[in-house]
C-alpha positions as CSV (number, residue, x, y, z in Angstrom):
1,M,-157.9,58.2,32.5
2,S,-155.9,55.0,31.7
3,T,-152.8,53.7,33.6
4,V,-149.9,53.1,31.3
5,F,-146.6,51.2,32.0
6,V,-143.5,52.0,30.0
7,S,-140.2,50.0,30.1
8,I,-137.1,52.2,29.8
9,G,-133.7,51.0,28.8
10,S,-130.3,52.3,27.6
11,N,-126.8,51.0,27.1
12,I,-125.3,54.0,25.3
13,E,-124.5,56.9,27.7
14,R,-126.9,55.1,30.0
15,E,-127.3,57.6,32.9
16,K,-127.8,60.6,30.6
17,H,-130.4,58.9,28.4
18,I,-132.3,57.4,31.4
19,R,-132.5,60.9,33.0
20,T,-133.5,62.7,29.8
21,G,-136.1,60.0,28.9
22,V,-137.7,60.1,32.4
23,N,-137.7,63.9,32.3
24,A,-139.3,64.0,28.9
25,L,-142.1,61.6,30.1
26,R,-142.6,63.8,33.2
27,K,-143.0,66.9,31.0
28,K,-145.5,65.1,28.8
29,F,-147.5,63.1,31.4
30,K,-146.8,65.0,34.7
31,S,-146.8,62.6,37.6
32,L,-144.8,59.3,37.2
33,T,-144.4,56.3,39.4
34,I,-140.8,55.1,38.9
35,S,-139.3,51.8,39.8
36,S,-135.8,51.2,41.0
37,V,-133.1,51.1,38.3
38,Y,-131.6,47.7,37.4
39,E,-128.4,47.0,35.6
40,A,-128.7,44.0,33.3
41,A,-126.5,42.2,30.8
42,A,-127.4,42.7,27.2
43,V,-129.8,40.0,25.9
44,G,-129.6,38.6,22.4
45,F,-126.3,40.3,21.5
46,A,-122.8,41.0,22.9
47,G,-122.9,44.6,24.3
48,K,-122.5,46.8,27.3
49,P,-124.9,46.2,30.1
50,F,-128.2,48.1,30.1
51,L,-129.9,50.2,32.7
52,N,-133.6,49.4,32.9
53,L,-136.6,50.6,34.8
54,M,-140.3,50.9,34.6
55,V,-142.5,53.9,34.9
56,S,-146.3,54.3,35.1
57,F,-148.5,57.3,34.6
58,N,-152.1,58.1,33.9
59,T,-153.2,59.5,30.5
60,D,-156.3,60.2,28.4
61,K,-154.3,59.6,25.2
62,T,-154.9,56.5,23.2
63,P,-152.3,53.6,23.1
64,A,-151.3,54.7,19.5
65,E,-150.8,58.3,20.7
66,V,-148.7,57.2,23.7
67,D,-146.6,55.0,21.4
68,K,-146.0,57.9,19.0
69,I,-144.9,60.1,21.9
70,L,-142.5,57.4,23.0
71,D,-141.1,57.1,19.5
72,T,-140.6,60.9,19.3
73,I,-138.8,60.9,22.7
74,E,-136.5,58.1,21.6
75,K,-135.6,60.0,18.4
76,Q,-134.9,63.2,20.4
77,N,-132.4,61.1,22.4
78,G,-130.4,60.0,19.4
79,R,-132.3,56.7,18.6
80,T,-131.7,55.8,15.0
81,P,-133.3,53.1,12.8
82,E,-130.2,50.9,13.3
83,Q,-130.8,50.9,17.0
84,K,-133.4,48.1,16.9
85,K,-133.9,45.0,19.1
86,F,-130.7,43.1,19.9
87,N,-128.5,46.1,19.2
88,P,-127.0,48.9,21.5
89,R,-129.5,51.7,22.1
90,T,-129.4,55.3,23.4
91,L,-133.0,55.0,24.7
92,D,-135.6,52.4,24.4
93,L,-139.2,53.2,25.5
94,D,-141.7,50.4,25.2
95,L,-145.4,50.7,25.9
96,I,-145.8,47.5,28.0
97,L,-149.3,47.9,29.4
98,Y,-152.3,50.2,28.9
99,D,-154.8,49.3,31.6
100,S,-156.2,45.9,30.7
101,F,-156.3,46.7,27.0
102,I,-155.2,43.9,24.7
103,S,-153.9,44.5,21.2
104,E,-152.7,41.9,18.8
105,D,-151.5,44.4,16.3
106,P,-147.9,43.5,15.6
107,K,-147.0,47.2,15.5
108,L,-148.6,47.9,18.9
109,E,-148.5,44.7,20.9
110,I,-150.1,45.2,24.3
111,P,-149.4,43.6,26.7
112,R,-145.9,43.1,25.5
113,A,-144.6,39.5,25.5
114,E,-141.4,40.9,27.1
115,I,-143.2,41.0,30.4
116,T,-142.9,37.2,30.9
117,R,-139.8,36.8,28.7
118,Y,-137.3,39.2,30.3
119,A,-136.4,39.8,34.0
120,F,-135.4,43.4,33.1
121,V,-139.1,44.1,32.3
122,L,-140.8,41.9,34.9
123,E,-138.8,42.7,38.0
124,P,-139.3,46.5,37.9
125,L,-143.0,46.0,36.8
126,A,-143.6,43.7,39.8
127,E,-141.9,46.3,42.0
128,I,-144.4,49.0,41.2
129,A,-147.4,47.0,40.1
130,G,-147.1,43.7,41.9
131,E,-150.7,43.4,42.8
132,L,-152.0,44.1,39.3
133,R,-153.0,41.2,37.0
134,H,-151.7,40.4,33.6
135,P,-154.7,41.0,31.3
136,I,-154.2,37.6,29.5
137,L,-152.6,35.3,32.0
138,N,-154.7,36.6,34.9
139,K,-151.8,36.3,37.3
140,T,-150.3,39.1,39.4
141,Y,-147.0,40.5,38.4
142,D,-145.7,39.4,41.8
143,T,-146.7,35.9,41.1
144,L,-145.2,36.0,37.6
145,W,-141.9,37.3,39.1
146,Q,-141.9,34.6,41.9
147,Q,-142.4,32.0,39.2
148,F,-139.7,33.4,36.8
149,D,-136.7,31.2,36.2
150,K,-133.9,33.4,37.7
151,R,-131.0,30.9,37.3
152,T,-129.6,32.5,34.1
153,I,-130.3,36.2,34.6
154,I,-127.5,38.7,35.2
155,Q,-129.3,41.6,36.8
156,K,-129.1,43.7,39.9
157,R,-130.8,46.7,41.4
158,I,-128.5,49.7,41.6
159,H,-128.6,53.1,43.3
160,F,-129.3,55.6,40.6
161,N,-128.4,59.3,41.0
162,W,-131.2,61.3,39.5
163,D,-129.3,64.6,39.8
């Protein structure tokens, strides 16, 4: 079994899509570890704030199989081809880590560069996997979060009602 980390985000009907996305992952992969939910300003475009979180789970599926499942769940939640990076999205599910697997395939980048680029990925990852090490940088996610430049981020942990 491999441990997988998936970043989840939404800025269109945020609460609804976060709930349905997490529920779909729970149905497919059973037990999930779920970070807190963070509200963050849209990055790269003017848009409504996102809700973001990180989940992890164990699976015997390959990275490509997990990625295909994530894509299917996104589409089931109204994600269209127009809802790509730097645009509003109903549901964004990104395979961030798959154990210490490294893939340089541009269609399946693992670990994702977003880990060190965006607070909305790194903070929830550090929350649930702070002691783990980045497979390329060999630093813990806690250390990466401590070293992250927080001066310009607009992000806060929120209480999320899962009911």
